[in-house]
C-alpha positions as CSV (number, residue, x, y, z in Angstrom):
1,M,205.7,-31.1,-0.9
2,V,205.8,-34.6,-2.0
3,K,208.6,-35.4,-4.6
4,A,207.3,-35.3,-8.2
5,E,209.0,-34.3,-11.5
6,P,207.1,-32.9,-14.7
7,G,205.5,-35.3,-16.8
8,E,206.8,-36.0,-20.3
9,N,205.4,-33.3,-21.8
10,N,204.5,-31.3,-18.8
11,S,201.0,-31.5,-20.2
12,L,197.5,-32.4,-19.1
13,T,197.8,-35.1,-21.7
14,D,200.6,-36.6,-19.9
15,I,197.3,-38.4,-18.0
16,P,197.0,-41.5,-20.9
17,G,193.7,-40.9,-22.1
18,V,193.2,-37.3,-22.2
19,L,193.6,-35.5,-25.2
20,V,193.2,-31.3,-25.9
21,G,191.9,-29.5,-29.0
22,H,191.6,-25.9,-29.6
23,H,189.9,-24.0,-32.3
24,H,189.8,-19.9,-32.3
25,V,189.3,-17.1,-34.8
26,L,191.8,-14.4,-34.7
27,D,192.4,-11.2,-37.0
28,P,196.0,-10.0,-36.8
29,D,194.6,-6.5,-36.8
30,A,192.0,-7.5,-34.1
31,V,191.8,-4.4,-31.7
32,L,189.3,-4.2,-28.5
33,G,185.6,-3.5,-30.1
34,A,186.5,-5.0,-33.7
35,G,187.5,-7.9,-35.3
36,A,187.6,-11.6,-34.3
37,A,189.4,-12.7,-31.4
38,T,188.1,-15.6,-29.2
39,G,187.9,-19.5,-29.1
40,C,187.3,-22.3,-27.2
41,T,189.5,-25.6,-25.8
42,V,188.0,-29.1,-25.4
43,V,189.5,-31.5,-23.2
44,R,188.2,-35.1,-24.3
45,V,188.3,-38.4,-22.8
46,P,187.6,-41.3,-25.1
47,G,185.9,-43.8,-23.1
48,G,185.3,-41.3,-19.8
49,A,186.5,-40.1,-17.2
50,V,185.2,-40.0,-13.4
51,A,184.6,-36.3,-12.8
52,S,183.8,-33.4,-10.7
53,V,183.8,-29.9,-10.4
54,D,184.3,-26.8,-7.8
55,V,183.2,-23.4,-8.4
56,R,184.5,-20.3,-6.3
57,G,184.1,-17.2,-8.5
58,G,181.1,-14.8,-7.7
59,G,180.5,-14.6,-11.4
60,P,180.5,-18.2,-13.1
61,G,179.0,-19.0,-16.5
62,T,178.4,-23.0,-16.6
63,R,176.9,-25.7,-18.0
64,E,176.3,-29.4,-16.4
65,T,177.9,-28.2,-13.1
66,D,175.2,-29.7,-10.9
67,L,175.3,-33.3,-12.7
68,L,178.9,-33.5,-11.0
69,D,177.8,-33.5,-7.8
70,P,179.1,-36.4,-6.5
71,M,175.5,-37.2,-5.0
72,N,173.8,-37.4,-8.4
73,T,173.7,-40.3,-10.4
74,V,176.0,-39.8,-13.5
75,R,179.7,-40.6,-12.7
76,Q,181.7,-39.4,-15.8
77,V,181.9,-37.2,-18.6
78,D,183.2,-37.9,-22.5
79,A,184.7,-34.1,-22.9
80,V,185.2,-30.8,-20.8
81,L,184.4,-27.6,-22.9
82,L,186.5,-24.1,-21.8
83,T,185.4,-21.4,-23.9
84,G,185.4,-17.6,-24.4
85,G,182.2,-15.8,-25.3
86,S,180.9,-15.5,-22.1
87,A,177.2,-17.2,-21.6
88,Y,176.9,-17.1,-25.5
89,G,179.9,-19.4,-25.8
90,L,178.5,-22.1,-24.0
91,A,176.7,-22.9,-27.2
92,A,180.1,-24.5,-28.3
93,A,179.1,-27.2,-26.0
94,D,176.4,-28.5,-28.7
95,G,179.0,-28.5,-31.1
96,V,181.4,-31.2,-28.9
97,M,178.2,-33.4,-27.9
98,R,177.4,-33.4,-32.0
99,W,181.3,-34.7,-32.6
100,L,180.9,-37.4,-29.8
101,E,177.5,-38.5,-31.0
102,E,179.0,-38.8,-34.8
103,N,181.5,-41.1,-33.1
104,G,179.8,-43.2,-30.6
105,A,180.8,-41.4,-27.4
106,G,178.3,-41.3,-24.6
107,I,176.0,-42.8,-22.2
108,V,174.2,-45.8,-24.2
109,M,170.4,-45.3,-23.9
110,D,169.2,-47.8,-26.0
111,P,170.8,-51.4,-25.3
112,A,169.1,-52.5,-28.5
113,D,170.8,-49.6,-30.2
114,A,174.7,-48.3,-29.5
115,S,174.2,-45.3,-31.5
116,R,171.8,-43.7,-29.2
117,V,174.1,-41.8,-26.6
118,V,173.5,-38.8,-24.8
119,P,177.5,-37.5,-24.4
120,I,178.3,-35.6,-20.9
121,V,179.9,-32.2,-21.3
122,P,180.1,-30.2,-18.7
123,G,181.8,-26.4,-19.6
124,A,182.8,-22.7,-18.2
125,V,183.4,-19.7,-19.8
126,I,185.6,-16.7,-19.6
127,F,184.5,-13.2,-20.5
128,D,186.2,-11.7,-23.3
129,L,183.5,-9.9,-25.6
130,P,185.3,-6.7,-25.4
131,V,188.3,-8.2,-27.1
132,G,187.4,-8.2,-31.0
133,A,184.1,-7.6,-31.8
134,W,181.3,-8.1,-29.3
135,D,179.2,-10.1,-31.5
136,I,181.8,-12.6,-32.5
137,R,182.1,-15.4,-30.4
138,P,182.5,-19.4,-30.5
139,T,179.4,-21.4,-31.9
140,A,178.8,-25.2,-31.9
141,E,181.1,-25.5,-35.1
142,F,183.9,-24.0,-33.0
143,G,183.0,-26.7,-30.5
144,Y,182.7,-29.5,-33.0
145,R,186.4,-28.3,-34.7
146,A,187.6,-28.3,-31.2
147,A,186.6,-31.7,-30.1
148,E,188.0,-33.3,-33.8
149,A,191.4,-31.3,-33.1
150,A,191.6,-33.3,-29.9
151,A,195.2,-34.8,-29.2
152,V,198.1,-35.5,-27.0
153,D,200.0,-32.4,-28.7
154,F,198.5,-29.2,-28.5
155,A,199.4,-25.4,-28.5
156,R,199.7,-23.0,-25.5
157,G,199.3,-19.4,-25.3
158,S,197.0,-17.3,-27.4
159,V,195.4,-20.0,-28.5
160,G,191.9,-21.7,-28.1
161,A,189.8,-20.3,-25.2
162,G,192.8,-18.4,-24.4
163,V,192.6,-16.0,-27.4
164,G,190.5,-13.5,-26.1
165,A,192.0,-14.0,-22.4
166,R,193.3,-11.1,-20.2
167,A,195.2,-11.5,-17.1
168,G,195.2,-8.3,-14.7
169,S,196.6,-5.7,-17.1
170,I,198.6,-8.3,-19.6
171,K,197.8,-11.1,-22.0
172,G,196.1,-14.1,-20.5
173,G,196.1,-17.5,-22.2
174,V,196.3,-21.3,-21.7
175,G,198.8,-23.0,-19.8
176,T,199.6,-26.6,-18.6
177,A,201.9,-28.4,-16.5
178,S,202.1,-32.1,-14.7
179,V,203.8,-33.9,-12.4
180,V,204.4,-37.5,-11.6
181,L,204.8,-38.2,-8.1
182,S,208.1,-40.5,-7.0
183,E,207.4,-41.2,-3.6
184,G,205.0,-41.7,-0.7
185,A,201.4,-43.3,-1.0
186,A,200.7,-41.8,-4.4
187,A,204.1,-43.0,-6.0
188,G,203.8,-43.6,-9.4
189,I,200.6,-41.5,-10.0
190,T,200.4,-38.4,-12.4
191,V,198.5,-35.6,-11.8
192,A,198.0,-32.4,-14.3
193,A,196.4,-29.1,-15.1
194,L,195.2,-26.8,-17.9
195,I,194.4,-23.3,-16.8
196,V,192.7,-20.6,-18.9
197,A,194.2,-17.7,-17.2
198,N,191.7,-14.4,-17.6
199,P,191.6,-13.0,-14.0
200,V,190.7,-9.6,-13.0
201,G,193.7,-9.9,-10.3
202,S,197.3,-9.5,-11.0
203,V,199.6,-12.5,-12.1
204,F,202.8,-10.5,-11.5
205,D,204.4,-9.3,-8.3
206,P,204.8,-5.2,-8.9
207,R,207.8,-5.5,-6.7
208,T,209.8,-7.7,-8.5
209,G,207.9,-8.2,-11.6
210,L,207.9,-12.0,-11.2
211,P,204.6,-14.1,-11.7
212,W,203.3,-14.7,-8.4
213,G,202.9,-18.4,-9.3
214,C,206.9,-18.6,-9.0
215,G,206.3,-18.7,-5.2
216,T,206.3,-22.4,-4.7
217,D,209.0,-23.8,-7.1
218,G,211.0,-20.2,-7.5
219,P,211.9,-18.4,-10.4
220,D,214.8,-20.6,-11.7
221,Y,212.7,-23.6,-12.0
222,F,210.7,-21.5,-14.9
223,G,213.7,-19.9,-16.0
224,L,212.9,-16.3,-15.3
225,R,215.2,-13.5,-13.8
226,A,214.2,-10.6,-12.3
227,P,213.5,-7.7,-14.6
228,T,215.4,-4.2,-15.0
229,A,214.1,-1.0,-13.0
230,E,212.8,0.4,-16.7
231,Q,210.7,-2.9,-17.2
232,L,209.1,-3.0,-14.0
233,A,208.3,0.5,-14.1
234,A,206.7,0.1,-17.6
235,A,204.7,-2.8,-16.4
236,N,203.4,-1.5,-13.2
237,A,202.2,1.7,-15.3
238,L,199.9,-0.4,-17.3
239,P,196.3,0.5,-17.1
240,V,194.3,-2.0,-15.0
241,K,191.7,-4.2,-16.5
242,G,188.7,-2.6,-17.6
243,T,186.4,-4.9,-17.4
244,V,184.0,-6.4,-14.1
245,L,183.6,-9.7,-15.7
246,N,186.8,-11.9,-16.2
247,T,187.2,-15.6,-14.8
248,T,189.7,-18.4,-14.7
249,I,189.0,-21.6,-15.5
250,G,190.4,-24.8,-15.9
251,V,190.8,-28.7,-15.9
252,V,192.8,-30.9,-13.3
253,A,193.4,-34.5,-13.8
254,T,194.9,-37.6,-12.8
255,D,195.6,-41.2,-13.8
256,A,194.5,-42.7,-10.4
257,P,191.0,-44.2,-9.7
258,L,189.3,-41.8,-7.7
259,D,185.4,-41.8,-7.1
260,P,183.4,-38.5,-7.7
261,A,184.1,-37.3,-4.1
262,G,187.7,-37.7,-4.6
263,C,187.3,-35.7,-7.8
264,R,185.5,-33.3,-5.9
265,R,188.3,-32.6,-3.2
266,V,191.0,-32.7,-6.0
267,A,188.6,-29.6,-7.6
268,V,188.3,-28.0,-4.3
269,T,192.5,-28.4,-3.5
270,A,193.3,-27.1,-6.9
271,H,192.0,-23.9,-6.5
272,D,195.0,-23.1,-3.8
273,G,197.1,-23.0,-6.9
274,L,194.8,-20.1,-8.1
275,A,195.4,-18.4,-5.0
276,R,198.9,-18.6,-5.0
277,A,199.4,-17.3,-8.5
278,I,196.3,-15.1,-9.2
279,R,195.8,-11.9,-6.6
280,P,193.0,-11.9,-5.8
281,A,191.5,-15.0,-7.0
282,H,187.9,-15.9,-6.5
283,S,186.4,-12.4,-6.5
284,P,182.8,-11.4,-6.9
285,L,184.3,-10.1,-10.5
286,D,185.4,-13.8,-11.4
287,G,183.6,-16.7,-12.2
288,D,186.7,-19.0,-11.0
289,T,185.9,-22.9,-11.5
290,L,187.9,-26.2,-12.0
291,F,187.0,-29.1,-13.3
292,A,188.7,-32.4,-11.7
293,L,189.0,-36.0,-14.1
294,A,190.1,-39.2,-13.0
295,T,190.9,-41.7,-15.6
296,G,191.6,-44.7,-13.2
297,T,194.4,-45.9,-15.6
298,A,196.9,-46.0,-12.4
299,E,197.0,-48.4,-9.6
300,E,196.7,-47.2,-6.1
301,N,199.0,-48.6,-3.2
302,A,195.7,-50.0,-1.3
303,D,197.8,-51.4,1.7
304,L,198.1,-47.9,3.8
305,P,197.8,-48.2,7.3
306,L,194.7,-46.5,8.4
307,P,191.8,-46.5,10.8
308,P,188.7,-48.4,9.6
309,A,186.5,-45.2,9.5
310,F,188.8,-43.5,7.0
311,P,188.5,-43.9,3.3
312,A,191.0,-46.9,1.9
313,D,192.5,-44.0,-0.9
314,L,193.1,-41.3,1.6
315,L,196.7,-40.8,2.0
316,V,196.8,-41.1,-1.9
317,L,194.0,-38.5,-2.6
318,D,196.2,-36.1,-0.1
319,E,198.7,-36.3,-2.0
320,I,197.2,-36.2,-5.1
321,C,195.3,-32.8,-3.8
322,T,198.9,-31.3,-2.8
323,A,200.1,-31.8,-6.3
324,A,197.1,-30.4,-7.9
325,A,197.5,-27.2,-6.6
326,V,201.0,-27.1,-7.5
327,C,200.3,-28.3,-11.4
328,V,197.4,-25.2,-11.2
329,E,200.0,-22.7,-10.0
330,R,202.4,-23.6,-12.4
331,A,200.1,-23.6,-15.3
332,V,198.9,-20.1,-14.5
333,V,202.4,-19.1,-15.0
334,D,202.9,-21.0,-18.2
335,A,199.9,-19.7,-19.7
336,I,201.1,-16.2,-19.1
337,R,204.6,-17.0,-20.4
338,S,203.2,-18.3,-23.5
339,A,200.7,-15.7,-24.1
340,R,201.6,-13.1,-27.1
341,A,200.1,-9.7,-27.4
342,V,196.5,-9.6,-29.2
343,A,194.4,-6.7,-29.8
344,G,196.8,-4.4,-28.2
345,I,197.0,-6.0,-25.0
346,P,200.6,-6.6,-24.2
347,A,202.3,-9.8,-23.3
348,Y,204.4,-10.8,-20.1
349,H,206.6,-11.9,-23.0
350,D,207.1,-8.7,-24.5
351,I,207.2,-6.6,-21.5
352,F,209.9,-8.4,-19.4
353,S,211.9,-9.8,-22.7
354,V,211.7,-13.3,-21.8
């Protein structure tokens, strides 16, 4: 593990030029099957960012992921949509596009008229339809408002796309983390992640009650302690998740100047963080999808001893990939620790009194 400390806000927006916004509806008396409990989260990158994606789950719901194949033409995105509502929720991307078009963001398609743009907005969904009413799900208006709300500071937990999220037997949500690499080939580069945790798999060890995602850093890093025997017994007695459709989605980002192939490698390796923090991950019942963004605002160390057959940024990319997996792991822990009970789904905070 390369040496790294959390960024200023321990957040995805520690990457300069990356903003996050939420919009959701949540009735205080929502239950499974009734009331409003869903939303979306938009990661907006003014000026665009190089991007790619890696889909590992067996049941994904996605938009514009083919465009992000490194062999294809378009090399950057303007925003990424993470949303509830299953496939219906992809409609929220229309609202994100509308906000971007109104604000002149996107690919300029007419050199004589800069207002003629096509914003690039890939997205992915979680299945949260049983939480609250089945027919209340994100619309284009949700996406518009989330894009409009995007800022450096944003809430975590049961917000945005995480409102209806369930992480195994407990409440899921939105979590985030960042690291600034302090030595090695990638010294000075920042890496970060934002995760919407909604897996079928467990997020805590039934033997200890501690999140699986504490494995790399240890519970002290997160300020966690072992629960009492009574708390552990209560947690293990919770019913397993009663739906066959789930999914954890997210965005990893760096300020390094990566190309689309480099972003793809970061997205691939970032999934290691899901596998550490969720058991099982990438199941046929999940649609696990991670996007990777590179803003290119930091400088790489280009004077590295490598054979000429290797990419010049190989050692930098290797350290970014390692950090991306750690950020994802930490972000999953942040998601479940920040979440609060919704629709009768108990939260880690309540069960273990943390």
